[in-house]
C-alpha positions as CSV (number, residue, x, y, z in Angstrom):
1,M,12.1,6.4,-27.4
2,R,13.5,3.3,-25.8
3,V,14.1,5.0,-22.5
4,F,10.5,6.3,-22.5
5,I,9.1,2.8,-23.1
6,C,11.4,1.4,-20.4
7,W,10.1,3.9,-17.9
8,I,6.5,3.0,-18.8
9,H,7.3,-0.6,-18.3
10,I,8.9,0.0,-14.8
11,I,6.1,2.3,-13.7
12,C,3.4,-0.2,-14.7
13,A,5.2,-3.0,-12.9
14,I,4.9,-1.1,-9.5
15,P,1.1,-1.6,-9.1
16,I,1.5,-5.2,-10.2
17,T,4.0,-5.8,-7.5
18,G,1.7,-4.1,-5.0
19,Y,-1.1,-6.4,-6.3
20,L,1.0,-9.5,-5.7
21,Y,2.2,-8.6,-2.2
22,S,-0.8,-6.7,-0.8
23,P,-3.1,-8.2,1.9
24,F,-6.0,-10.3,0.5
25,Q,-8.6,-7.8,1.9
26,V,-7.5,-4.9,-0.4
27,L,-7.2,-6.9,-3.6
28,P,-10.8,-6.3,-4.9
29,D,-10.1,-2.5,-4.6
30,Y,-7.7,-2.3,-7.5
31,A,-7.7,-5.8,-9.1
32,P,-9.6,-4.7,-12.3
33,L,-7.3,-1.7,-12.9
34,T,-4.2,-3.9,-12.4
35,R,-5.5,-6.7,-14.6
36,F,-6.9,-4.7,-17.5
37,V,-4.7,-1.6,-17.6
38,F,-1.3,-2.0,-15.9
39,F,-0.6,-5.6,-16.9
40,P,-1.4,-5.2,-20.7
41,I,0.6,-1.9,-20.9
42,M,3.5,-3.6,-19.1
43,L,3.2,-6.6,-21.4
44,L,3.1,-4.6,-24.6
45,S,6.0,-2.3,-23.6
46,G,8.1,-5.4,-22.7
47,L,7.3,-7.0,-26.1
48,W,8.1,-3.7,-27.8
49,M,11.5,-3.5,-26.1
50,W,12.2,-7.1,-26.9
51,K,11.0,-7.4,-30.6
52,G,10.1,-3.8,-31.6
53,H,13.0,-3.7,-34.0
54,L,11.5,-6.5,-36.0
55,V,8.1,-4.7,-36.1
56,R,9.7,-1.5,-37.3
57,R,11.6,-3.4,-39.9
58,M,8.4,-5.1,-41.2
59,I,6.5,-1.8,-41.4
60,S,9.3,0.1,-43.2
61,K,9.7,-2.6,-45.9
62,Q,6.1,-2.7,-47.0
63,P,5.9,-2.6,-50.8
64,A,4.2,0.5,-52.1
């Protein structure tokens, strides 16, 4: 599972890098997709890789 999330994180970082280093004229073409799709997915996958073990621990110890 961790390898899958790591690959999602890497794949979503590629369009963000293209967004940062692309010429200014082509930014409006894919700016909304980068801002509202790729960046949130990369952010959530990075947070999951960093603190996902605490989230899983909190979910599994819920009182019945």
